[in-house]
N, C-alpha and C positions, 0 to 999 in steps of 0.2 A: 319138026318137033312141035308138039302141042304146048300151048300156054301152061297147062297143068305141069307137063314134064319139065319145062323151063323153071317154073317156080319150085319144083321138087329139087331140082339140081342146085338151084341158088340156095335154098335151105341147107341142102346136104353140104355144099361148100362151106357155108358159115359154120356148121357144126363141126366140120373136119378142122377148120382153122381154129375153133375154140378149143377142141380136143388137144390138137397139137401144141397150141400156146400154153395150155395148162398141164402139160406133161414135160417137165424139164429134161427127163431122160429119154424122150421120144416114144412113139408107139410103133408097133409092127403093122403092115398092111392087113394082115388077118384080124388084128384087133379093131382096126378102124372099119373093116367090112362088117364084122360082127355088130358093132355099135351103130353103124348106120343102115344095116339091114340090106346090104347090097353085096354083089361079089367082088372078088379082089381086082378083077380087071377094071371095074367102074372106079374103084379107088385109085388105081394107078392113073387113070384118065383124069380124075379130079384133083389129084396131086400136081400133075402136069399143068392143069388149068389154073391152080392157085399160084404156081411159079410165073405163069404168063401174066397173071393178074398183078404180079410184083410183090407177093408174099415171100419172104425170105425163108423158104423151106431148106432144111438140111437132111442129109442122108448119111447114116453111119452104121455099119454092122447090121443092116437089115431093119433099121428104125429110122423113122421120120419124125422131124420136129421142126419148131420154128425159132429163128434166132430172135430172142426177145429184145436185145439191145437195138435192133434195126428194124424192128416190126413197127408199122404205122397203122393205126386203126382208122376206120371211116365212119362218119355219122352224118345224117341229114337232119336239119332242124328247121322248124318253121320259125316265124318271127317271134312269137311269144316265148318260144323254148330258147331261142337266142337271148332274149332280153333276161330270162331266168339265169342264163349263164353269165351274162354281164353282171347281174347282182352278185353272183357268186365270185366273179373276178374281182369286183370291187371289195368284197369281204376278204379275199385272198390278199389283196393289196394292203388291206389294214393289218392283216395277221403277219404279213412277211416284213419283218424289220431288217432284212438283209437282202442282198442280190442273189437270188436263188436261180441259177441258170436254167433248171428244169421248169421252173415256174414261168420265167420269161419265154422260154422255147414253146411250152404248151400254149400260152396265151397268143403268141405270134402265130402258131398254126391254126389256133381257133379263129383268129381274126381274119386270116387270108382265106379260110374255107367258108366264111359267111357271105352270102350274097347281098345282105342288107349293108350298105356303105355307112349309115349312121352308127349302128351297133358295132360293126367291125372297127370302125375308126376308134371308137372309144375303147374297146378291148385292147386295141394295139397301143393306145395311149397308156393304158393300165400297165402293159408290159414294159413300156419306156420308163415309167415311174419306178418300178421295181428294179430295172436295170441300173438305175442312178444310184442305188444304195450300196453300202459297203458289202464287199464279197468276203464271207468268211469260210475260207477254204476247208478247215477242220470240220466245221458243222456240216457242210455239204458231203464231205467224204464219210462222215458218220451216217448221215441220212441215207446216202446211196447203199451202204453196207447193210444197214438194218433192213431197208426196203428189200434188197436182193434176198437177204436171209428169210424174211417173212414170205416173199413170193415162192422160194424154193423149199420152204420148211426145212432150213439148216440152222443149226445151233450157232450161237455167236458168243465170243469171249469179249467182254467189255471191261474197260477201266472207268469206274463210276465214282464221280465226286459228289458226295452228299451236300445237303445245305450247310452242314457243319464245317465242310472243307476236307473231311476225311475221304480218302480214295481207297476203294476196294476193287478187287478183280472178281468178276463174276461169270458164269456161263448161263446165258439166258436162251429161252426158246420163245421168240416173238409170236404172240397171239393176234394182236391188232394194233395199228397205229391210230393216234387220235390227236387232234389239236385242241387246245384250249380256247374257250370262248371270251375269257377275261384277260388275256395277255398274249402277246406274240410268241407261242411257244409250242412245241410238238413233243408228243409222249409215245412211248411204246409200252403196252401191256404185255407182260411176258411171265412165263414161269421161270422163277429165279432158283437155280439150284443150290446156291448158298443158303437160301431161307426155306427151301422146299415149299414154296407157295407163290401164288401170283403176286407180282408187284408192278407199280407204275414207275417208269423211269423217264425222266426229262431228257431229251435228246441233247439239249444244250449242255448237259452236265456229264456227257459221255466223252471222255478225253480220247478214247481210242476204241475201234471196233474191228474184229477179225472174224471172218466167217469160217466155220470149221466144217469138216467133211460129214460130221455126224448129222443125221437128220432126226426129226421128231414128228409127233402127230398131235394136232389140236384136238382135244376131247369133243366128242360129238355134242355133249351137252353145255359147251361154252357158247354162250350168245353175248357178243360184245355189246349189244344194244340193251340187253337186260342188265348186263354188268355195269353199264353207265346209267341205268335207269333212274336211280335215286341220287346221282352225283350232281352237284351244282355245276362241275366242270368236268374233271377227269378223275378226282380222288373219290374212291368209293369206300367209305369207312362205315362205322356203325350208324344206321339210320336214325335220325333225331327230328323231333318236331320243333320247328321255328315259328314263333309267333311275333309279328311285327305290327307296330301301330304307326300309321302315317298321318301327318297333318292334312288339312284340306287342300292347301296348295300343292302338296306332293302327290295327294291321292288321285288328282286328275291324270297325272302322268302314269301312276301305277297302273290305272284301269285300262290304259291304252294298249298294254302289252301283256303276253303271257310270259312271265319270267321263268317259270318252272311248270312242268306238267302237272305237278302235285298241288298248285297253289289254289287256295279257296280265298275269295274276297268277301269280307263282312262289312257292310256299310254301317256307318256311325251317324248319329243324329246331328253332330257337329259338322258334317261335310267330309270329315276324314274317313279312313277305312282301316280295318285290320286284315293283315294277310296271314294265312296259316299254310305252311307247306312242310313236306318231310324231304330231307336231304341227307346225303351220305356224310355226315360229319359237318362241322361248322368252319373248317379252316378256309375253304374257298369262298363261302358266302360272306365272310368277314369284311373283305374290301368292298363288296357290293353294298353292304349295309353302311359302311363309313362313308360311302360316296353320297349318301342322302343327307349327311350332316345332321343338323338339329331337326330335320323334318321327319325323323322315324325314331321310335323308341322300341328297344327289343324287350319283349315281355317275357320271353322264354327261348332257349333254355338258360338256366342261371349262369353257366359258364360263359355264354356268349355276351349275355347282359353285363357280366362283370367285366369282361375283356373290353367291350366298347366304352363302358364307364371309365375304366382306368386310362383307357386311350384319350378320352375327352378331358380328363383331368390333367393329363400330361400336356395336352394342346393348350389348355387354359393357363397352365403354368409358363409355357413357353411364350405365349403372347400377352402375359400380364402386364408388361411395361409398354 
């Protein structure tokens, strides 16, 4: 067998594996043969090869698929790629305020698969730190349910508790999962049949979730990254221009980072700077502005300026004595 044919077979096996994994109902041999441009006998041999390699291939009613729950993917990383994943693991540790067994398991597998002892030991330690945290069984159950529904494109019934405390039952169609950058929280953006529109639901507020048999289709024109494009975090409301004025002491830290892709920095003669950015509403950026204390002044919009001023007045009254 020539080197070219070996590479071709390896690429075909990866494609078949990918096709089967992403077809929850399975595919027929004739479908795989057509998509891969080979005859059915070759596909039968490839399916046997995948099983010998350890892929959990199933067969039922003339269809083949892959058991997702027992499937293990493989990846090869160089040192710099491994360090990039270590950074991601550290961010994951900051984000996870509970013991998520899937996070722990994923980090442990990653650690054992990396040849560099330094990086692998640190990732294993991150897994240990997350394991030591409180285990919220109800949240993990909801996360697993929403994840499976999203992967299989199946509708979900949820009991959702709003910030006000009111609980409503809804049928949702998950479009994408997202995490907040400013708090340890996870969200699902979904079509909400109760409202007839896209809504963002915090997973920690879902009391119960049940997968339905009914399936759905995500519109071709839905781009999750465009959807979050203007958001400060995960909330995408009416876009508004925010203008902030930082003191000289704070300006040095402000210049060190890109806080939002839309930001523009305007230098000031006194050593401070102004920041202009456009975000999807002011609810999420509010806490970030407050974190700068007296080193920032909100110039616009008026609603945010008034909110921060009122908050400062309440603080002043609280500490008056």
